[in-house]
C-alpha positions as CSV (number, residue, x, y, z in Angstrom):
1,M,196.8,-52.4,-171.9
2,A,200.5,-53.3,-172.4
3,G,201.5,-53.3,-168.8
4,L,198.7,-55.9,-168.1
5,T,199.9,-58.0,-171.0
6,V,203.5,-58.1,-170.0
7,L,202.7,-58.7,-166.2
8,A,200.2,-61.6,-167.3
9,E,203.0,-63.2,-169.6
10,R,206.2,-62.7,-167.5
11,G,205.0,-62.3,-163.9
12,Y,206.0,-59.4,-161.7
13,E,209.7,-60.0,-161.5
14,G,209.9,-61.0,-165.2
15,A,208.0,-57.9,-166.4
16,T,210.8,-55.5,-167.0
17,T,210.1,-51.9,-167.8
18,A,211.9,-52.4,-171.2
19,A,209.4,-55.1,-172.1
20,I,206.5,-53.0,-171.2
21,C,207.7,-50.2,-173.2
22,R,208.2,-52.2,-176.1
23,E,204.7,-53.8,-175.9
24,A,203.4,-50.3,-175.5
25,G,205.5,-48.7,-178.2
26,I,206.7,-46.1,-175.9
27,G,210.1,-44.8,-174.5
28,S,211.3,-45.4,-171.0
29,G,211.0,-41.8,-170.3
30,T,207.3,-41.8,-171.0
31,F,206.7,-44.8,-168.9
32,F,208.7,-43.2,-165.9
33,H,206.7,-40.1,-166.4
34,Y,203.6,-41.9,-165.3
35,F,204.8,-44.6,-163.2
36,A,208.0,-44.4,-161.0
37,T,208.1,-48.2,-160.3
38,K,206.4,-51.4,-161.5
39,T,204.5,-51.4,-158.3
40,E,202.8,-48.2,-159.3
41,L,201.7,-49.7,-162.5
42,V,200.3,-52.6,-160.8
43,L,198.4,-50.2,-158.6
44,A,197.0,-48.3,-161.5
45,I,195.7,-51.3,-163.0
46,L,194.0,-52.4,-159.9
47,E,192.3,-48.9,-159.3
48,L,191.1,-48.8,-162.9
49,G,189.2,-52.1,-162.1
50,T,188.0,-50.4,-158.9
51,A,186.8,-47.3,-160.6
52,E,184.9,-49.4,-163.3
53,T,183.1,-51.3,-160.3
54,V,182.1,-48.0,-158.8
55,E,180.9,-46.7,-162.2
56,K,178.6,-49.9,-162.6
57,A,176.5,-48.6,-159.9
58,A,175.2,-45.4,-161.7
59,A,174.6,-47.7,-164.7
60,L,172.3,-50.1,-163.0
61,E,170.1,-47.4,-161.6
62,G,166.5,-47.7,-162.8
63,R,166.6,-51.6,-163.0
64,A,163.5,-53.4,-161.7
65,D,164.7,-56.8,-160.8
66,P,167.3,-56.9,-158.0
67,L,167.9,-60.6,-158.3
68,A,168.5,-60.4,-162.1
69,V,171.1,-57.6,-161.3
70,L,172.9,-59.6,-158.7
71,L,173.2,-62.6,-161.0
72,E,174.2,-60.2,-163.9
73,L,176.9,-58.8,-161.9
74,L,178.5,-62.0,-161.1
75,G,178.1,-63.1,-164.6
76,S,179.9,-60.1,-165.8
77,W,182.7,-60.5,-163.3
78,A,183.0,-64.1,-164.6
79,D,183.2,-63.0,-168.2
80,D,186.0,-60.5,-167.2
81,A,188.0,-63.5,-166.0
82,A,187.7,-65.1,-169.5
83,D,190.3,-62.6,-170.5
84,P,193.4,-64.7,-171.3
85,R,195.8,-62.2,-169.5
86,I,193.8,-62.5,-166.3
87,P,195.2,-65.6,-164.8
88,G,198.8,-64.2,-165.3
89,F,197.8,-61.0,-163.8
90,V,196.2,-62.5,-160.9
91,R,199.3,-64.6,-160.2
92,A,201.6,-61.5,-160.6
93,V,199.5,-59.6,-158.1
94,A,199.6,-62.4,-155.7
95,G,203.5,-62.1,-155.7
96,V,203.4,-58.7,-154.4
97,M,200.0,-58.5,-152.2
98,H,202.3,-58.5,-149.3
99,L,203.2,-54.8,-150.0
100,P,201.1,-52.6,-148.1
101,A,200.0,-50.4,-151.1
102,V,199.1,-53.5,-153.0
103,A,197.2,-54.8,-150.0
104,D,195.2,-51.5,-149.6
105,A,194.4,-51.4,-153.3
106,L,193.0,-55.1,-153.1
107,A,191.0,-54.2,-150.0
108,A,189.4,-51.1,-151.7
109,D,188.4,-53.1,-154.7
110,D,186.8,-55.6,-152.4
111,R,184.9,-52.9,-150.7
112,A,183.8,-51.5,-154.0
113,Q,182.4,-54.8,-155.1
114,R,180.5,-55.3,-151.9
115,D,179.3,-51.8,-151.9
116,L,178.0,-52.3,-155.4
117,L,176.3,-55.5,-154.4
118,L,174.8,-54.4,-151.1
119,P,172.0,-52.1,-152.1
120,W,170.7,-54.7,-154.6
121,V,170.7,-57.4,-151.9
122,E,168.6,-55.1,-149.7
123,R,166.0,-54.3,-152.5
124,G,165.9,-58.0,-153.2
125,Q,165.0,-58.7,-149.7
126,A,162.5,-55.9,-149.6
127,A,161.0,-57.4,-152.8
128,G,160.8,-60.9,-151.6
129,A,163.2,-62.2,-154.1
130,V,166.3,-62.7,-151.8
131,R,166.5,-64.4,-148.5
132,T,166.0,-62.5,-145.3
133,D,167.4,-64.8,-142.8
134,L,170.8,-63.4,-143.3
135,P,171.7,-59.7,-143.1
136,P,172.3,-57.9,-146.3
137,A,176.1,-57.1,-145.5
138,R,176.6,-60.7,-144.9
139,I,174.9,-62.0,-148.4
140,A,177.0,-59.4,-150.2
141,S,180.2,-60.5,-148.6
142,W,179.4,-64.2,-149.6
143,L,178.5,-63.2,-153.1
144,A,181.9,-61.3,-153.3
145,L,183.7,-64.3,-151.9
146,L,181.9,-66.6,-154.6
147,S,183.2,-64.1,-157.5
148,G,186.7,-63.9,-155.9
149,G,187.0,-67.7,-155.4
150,F,185.9,-68.3,-159.0
151,L,188.5,-65.8,-160.3
152,E,191.2,-67.2,-158.2
153,R,190.4,-70.8,-159.5
154,V,190.3,-69.8,-163.0
155,A,193.8,-68.2,-162.5
156,T,195.2,-71.4,-160.9
157,D,193.7,-74.3,-162.4
158,P,193.7,-74.8,-166.4
159,D,190.8,-77.1,-166.2
160,F,188.7,-74.7,-164.5
161,T,187.5,-72.5,-167.1
162,V,184.9,-69.6,-167.4
163,D,183.1,-71.3,-170.2
164,G,183.0,-74.6,-168.3
165,E,181.9,-73.2,-165.0
166,R,179.9,-69.9,-165.4
167,D,176.6,-71.6,-165.4
168,L,177.4,-73.5,-162.3
169,L,178.6,-70.3,-160.6
170,L,175.4,-68.4,-161.4
171,A,173.3,-71.5,-160.4
172,T,175.1,-71.7,-157.0
173,A,174.5,-68.1,-156.5
174,R,170.7,-68.2,-157.3
175,T,170.4,-71.1,-154.9
176,F,172.2,-69.2,-152.2
177,L,170.3,-66.0,-152.8
178,T,166.8,-67.5,-153.1
179,D,166.9,-70.0,-150.1
180,G,163.8,-69.2,-148.3
181,A,162.6,-66.5,-150.5
182,S,159.3,-65.9,-151.9
183,E,160.2,-65.5,-155.6
184,G,158.1,-66.5,-158.6
185,P,159.4,-69.0,-161.1
186,R,160.5,-66.4,-163.7
187,R,162.0,-63.9,-161.3
188,G,165.7,-62.9,-161.4
189,Q,166.3,-63.7,-165.1
190,P,169.0,-61.3,-166.5
191,D,167.5,-59.0,-169.1
192,G,167.3,-60.5,-172.5
193,E,167.8,-64.2,-171.3
194,G,165.4,-67.0,-171.0
195,P,164.9,-69.4,-168.0
196,S,168.3,-70.9,-168.2
197,V,171.1,-69.4,-166.2
198,H,174.3,-69.5,-167.9
199,G,182.4,-63.0,-160.5
200,S,187.2,-57.4,-159.4
201,F,189.8,-56.4,-160.6
202,A,189.5,-58.5,-163.8
203,G,187.5,-55.6,-165.3
204,S,190.7,-53.6,-165.5
205,A,191.5,-55.9,-168.6
206,R,188.9,-54.1,-170.6
């Protein structure tokens, strides 16, 4: 996605429409046919990430292990953050998040993430795999906070990398989720993985 690439490299102010058009190999008329301003481009990228989060809900139906799904979701969001364009894009968005439309798009993305997590937390509690001393919505909010904080740190600290910190993110999430839960020793392993455990608008990079 050319817009994402240029915003990541140059920041919001430095990402001229001319540079975006050159990266995309299109004329300015084509760009302005779809986006009247750079802000509209940012909104489109954010909305794409939100839509992908919503689509994940249908893809996960039929899964039998709620804890595994929750850990897999956090792992997939962490993997999205490994895209080298994401740190720059996060910083670009931070520079315009005071704009009401951008703030609304970020809030919608946060809601979509929590709405995706919530039913799996509820299923995990019903199965005895997730702690029950906290309301499901509060647990989902904390998981979203873990994912968002992980993304922000990757974006701002070059020494904090997805490869270096992904395992600890998932271990932290597992400990938080299972505190006081009556899970078995192998419960909650992501499908296809062994006993070892290796954060959303990052998904828009795909």
